[in-house]
N, C-alpha and C positions, 0 to 999 in steps of 0.2 A: 414736229417739228421737225421732221427732218432738217437731219438734217442739217453744205455748211461752210461759210466763208468769213465769219467774224466770230470771236470767241463766244459763241452763243450757240443756239440750235443751229447756227450758221458758222460763225467764226471759230468757236471754241472747239468744234470737231477738228478743224484744221490745226488749231493750236495743239490739240491732242496729238495730231499726226506729227507735227513738228517736234513734239516731245517724245516721240516713239523711241524704240531702241536705237542707240547711237550707231551701232554697227549692224545694220540689218543684213542678214545673210542673203547671198545671191539666190534668186528664185529659179529653181530648175523646172520651170514650166515649159511645156512644149506644145505649140499649136500645130495640129496635124495639117500639113499642106495638102490641099486637094485641087485637082485640076478644075478649072472653070473658065467660062467664056469671058467673064468681066475682068477688065484690068483698068485701074484708075483709083480715084480717091473715094473714100467713104467718109461722110461728114457726120460728126456727132455734135449735137447741141444739148447743153445741159449745165450741170453745176460742178463738173469735175475741174477744179482749179488746183494745181499742184502747190505744195509748199517746199521750201528748200530741203533737198535731201530725202524727201518723202513724196514720190510722184503718184502714189496711189494707183488708180485704175489706168493712168497714162502709161505706166510701165507695161501693163497687160496689153494695151493697144500696140505698143512698140514690139512686144514679143510676137504678137499676131502678125504684124507687118513683116517681120524677119522671116517668118515661116511661110509667107504668101507673097512671093516676088510679084511685083506689079500692082499690089494693093497697098495703099497708103491711107491710114486712118487720120483724118484731120479733125482735131477736137476744138470746139468752140465752147469754152467754159466761162460761165458768168456767176457772180455772186447770187445766191438764191433770191434775195430781195429785188434784184434787177433782172432776173431771168425772163419773167413774163413779158416785160416791155421790149427787151432786146430780141427775144425770140419772135415776138409778134412782128417786129420790124423785118426780121429775116424772112418770115413767111410772106409778108407783103411785097418784099423785093424779089421774090421768086428764087431765093437761094436754094442750092442743093441741100436737102436735109434727108438723112437716111436713118439715123438712130437718135433716140432721146434718152438722156441720162438725167432723170428728174428728181427734185425734191418730192417725196411722196405727197406733199400738200398739193402739188400741181397736177398729179396724175388724173384725178377725176375730171378736171377742166378739159384736158386734151382727149381723154378716152370718150367722153360723152359728145365731144365736138367732132368725132370721127377722124381724129388725127393719128390714131394708133391702130395697130394690127393685133387681133386676138391671138393669144399664144397657147391656148388650151392644149393643142396637139403636140407641143414640144415634149421630147422624151426626158426622163429622169427628174421629173418635178418633185419626186419624193425626197430629194436631197435638201429641200428647204424646210425650215420650221413652218408648220401649218399656218401660223398667224400671218406670216408674210404673204402667202398665196391668198389667204382670205382677204387681207387688206387690199390687195391689188386686183381683186375680182369684183366687177361691177356688172349688174344685169346678167349674172351667170357666166361672164366671160373674163378670162385672165388677160390683163392688158400689159403687164410688165413683170419682169423678174426682179426679186429683191437682191440687192448687192451690198456688200460691205458689212455693216454691223447693225445689230438690234440694240437699242439703248434709248435713254430718255432723260427726264428731269426729276430725279429724286432730290432729297435734301442732303447737301453736303455740309459738314460742320467741322469746326476746329475744336476738338476735345480739350486741347490745352487751355483755351479761353474759358470753357466751362469749368474745368478743374481749378483754374486759378481763382475763380470766385465761388467755388464749392457748389456748383449748380449741376443738375442732371438734365439729360436730354428730355425735353417736354413730350409727354405722351398724349396729352389732351390740349384742346384749344385754351382752356383755363390755365393749364400749366405753362403754355407758351406766353400768355399775358403776364404771368408771374415772373417767369424767367426774363422776359423782355424788360419788365420794370426794374429788376435787379441789375441787369446789364446797363440800363440807361443811367443808373446811379453811378456806375463806374466809367461813364463816358464811352460805352461800347453799344453799338446797335445790335439788335438781335439778327435781323435780316438785311443783307445787302442785296441789291438787284440793279442791273443795268437798265434802269427804267427809261432812259433817254431813247433806247431802242424800242420803238413802239411794237415791233414784231413779236417781242417776247411776252408781253403782258397776258395774252390769252392762256399761256401755260398755267398761270395761277388759276384761271377758271376751270381748265381741264382737271386740275387737282382737286379743287373743292367740289365741283359738280359731280365728280365720281362718287364722293361720299354722300352728298345730300340726296342723290338719286338711288341710293342703295346699290351702288356698283352697276348701274344700268345707264351710264352716261352716253354710250354709243347708241343704245337702243332708243333712249329718250331723244337724242339728237336726230336720229333718222325719223322718228315719229313726228317731231316738230317740223322738220323739213318736208315731210310728206303731208302736212296739213292736219295732223292729229294732235297738235299741241301748239303752244305759243311761247315765244321768248319772254313773255310776261308771267309765265307759270310760276307758282311759289318756289319750286326748286331752283329755278334760274335766279330769282331775286335773292334767295337765301345764299346761293353760292357766291354771287357777286358781293353780298353784304359781308360775308366772312372775309373776303379780301379787303374791302374798304374798312372793316373793323381793325385790321392790322395797321392801317394808316391812322385811324382815330386813336388807337392805343400806342402810337409811336413805336411800333415794332419794326417798321422799315427805317433805313437810314434817313436822316433829315433831308438830304439832297437827292433822294432816290429818283426823282423825275428828271434830274439833270445829269445823273451818272451814266457815262458810257461804259463800254465793256472794260476798258483799261482802269477806269475809276473803281468799278465794282471789284475787279480783280485785286487792285491795290488794297481796298478795304478788307477783303477777306484774307489776303496774304499777310497783312501787317497786324492782324488781330483787332481791327477796328469794328469788325462785324463777326458774329459767331457762326451764322448760318447763311447758306446760299442755295436757293432752289435753282439748279442750273443743269446744263447738259453734262453728261459724264466725262466729257473731255477735260473737266476740272481735274480729274485724277492725274492725267499726264502733265497738265500745266503745272500743278503743284510739284510733281516729281522733277520737272524740268528746272524748277527754281533753285534747287540745291543738289545737283548731281555731284557725286553718286549717292548722296544720302537719301534715305527714304522720305524725310520731311525737312523742309527748311526750318531755321530757328523759330521757335514760338508757334509752330504749326504741328498739330497731330491730326491729320485728316481722317475723317470717318464719314459714314453715310447712314442715313435713316430715311424714314418716310414722314410726310406731313402729319401732324398730330390729328387725333380723332376730333371731329367737330360735332359728333353726335354719339350714337350707340357704338360700343366697341364690337358689336357683332358684325358691323360693316367692315369690309376690307379697306385698308389704307392703300390706295392705288397711286401710281405715279404715271404721268403721260409719257409716251414715247413713240418711236417710229421703227419701221422694219427695213431700214437701209434705203439707199437710193433706188429709184424705180427705173430699170433699163428696159426699153421697148423699141419697137420698129415704127418708124414714121409711115403713115399710110400712103403717102405720095411717092415713096421711093420706087425705083423701077424694079421689075421682077428679078433681074439679074443681081442688082444690088441688094434686094431683099434676101436672097439666098446667102450672100456674104454676111449680111448683118445677123442673120440667124446663127451662122457659125461663130461670129464674134460674141453674141449673147451666150452661146453655149460655153465658149472658152472662158469668159470673164466670170462665170457663175459656177464653175466646177468647185468641188470641195477644196482642191489645192489652191485655186485662185482666191477663194474666199479666205482661206487661212492666211494667205499673204496679205490681203487687204486689211484684215483684222490686226495682224501683227504690225503692219506698216503704220496703222493709226493708233496702235496700243489701246484697242477698244476691249470692251468687256466680253462680248459674245458675237459670233458671226451670224449671218442670215441662214447659213447652212448648218444643219444640226450637228455635223461631225467636224466643223471647223473650230480649232482651239482659239480661245480668246486670251486676254491678259491674265497673268498670274499675280498681279498686284493684289495685296490683301483687301484693299477697299473695293477693287473691281470684283473680286470673288464674293465679297459680301453683297455687293449690288446684284450680282448674278442670282443670289438667293431670292431677291425681291422680284426678279423678272416675271415670274408667273403672275404677279399682281400688276403688271404693266397694262395700261389701256391706251388705245391709239389716239393720237392727237385729233381733236374734234375738228380742227380747221382743215383736215384732210377730207371732211364731209361737207363743211360749210361752203357756200358760194363765196367768192372773194369779197363781195359787198358786205356780207355778214361778218367775215373776219375783220374787215376794216372797222366796222361798227363796234365790235368787241374791243379791238385795240384802242380806239379813241375813247370809248366809254369807260374802260377800266382805268385808263390814264386820268380821266376826269374824276372818277370816283376816288382814286388814290390821292388825287390832289384836293379832295374834299370839296369839289365844285358841283358834284351831282350825287344824288343818293342812288341806292341800288334800284328802287322802283323806277326812277327817272331814266337810268341807263337802260333798263330792260324795255321800257316803252320806246326809247329811241331805236333800239335794235329791232323791235317788232315793227316799227314804222318803216325801217329799211326793207324788212322782209315783205311787208305788205306791198311795197312798190314793186318788188321783184315778182310777186305773184300776179300783180296786175299786168306786168309786162310779159307774162307767159312762162315764168319759171316753173319747172317741174323737176323734182329730185329723182336722180337715177340711183337706184339701190345697187 
């Protein structure tokens, strides 16, 4: 999910940025000015949208401008859910496009379409965590550099609510149903979720599918997209049914399908729901609610992983992403390509990454030596990071992503069963295959 413009895998990342350190120290970054023939603007299209007081990568762009007289970086930032449509319009209009700053979910789309320049020969790639480079490598070519933070969707919970009713953190699915039943008696929901935002529902599937496939969700996904499996396979159906079971057992908030992000946040912050499977910007949002205290009244934030749905020998994984994907647009001019290469190098140094992580108050940077948040919940989540698995919609074609989004909403609404949703998804994939779709590894 990368990924982020709504308190979600989109917006909550920015809410986390807005809740970052109130007095962010000046950044002593220096961009080495080099003589070059090109003078003029460099245009960036992507998801970089600033929040008040926390400019993120836009400050790095400004620092680069100051060190390169005659160069002006012009940023065109859009919400992640609107980026594809708006960027497509810019392409069709023949707008100048030089650099892409993408949600990782969209990288594959543009890499396989020939819209990006391979970056394998760039120096100092060892500064990144290997999972970031692996994620942005397709067909043996590196198409983008990871920027910002590594993080994702574990389970955040309010320990104060559990303690109030003498309940423990559920370790198994059966435990979760028991805890949910007890909470319901007290007028509290087990899980809140901003279910009105259709974009977020696949995160549940990423979580459950990781377990039912024996921690081989990415491998199984690639096999299915390559024609060696189906979306009607038993593991897909089982993973969907685990989610729909939460609805059948009233684990979700009663109005989960109509809750927007503000509504889900309110439920979690006021103790009306104990758990929230959400992006780790939750940490900063909670801290922002009661500065300078660690927790607002009635909140004792903690983090865990989704309960075991089967054998405890299986890892409990959580889905996540490896920062925004920064790359070079294939149709930029050679002179501008050189400048964009320098910009990429500048915004992905260890020093720049440490700034981005600090500005957004995130858990861990995409660079292995960049320091992340010192918040105790962030540090606990960092322990879980080796169990992170990449968002599957970074591999799915957009049509399949939409089919999962709509199908899971229908299943949670108890309008369709897991086998029915799986068949619907496979039908969409069959149409893609007939139209010539081929998966790029």
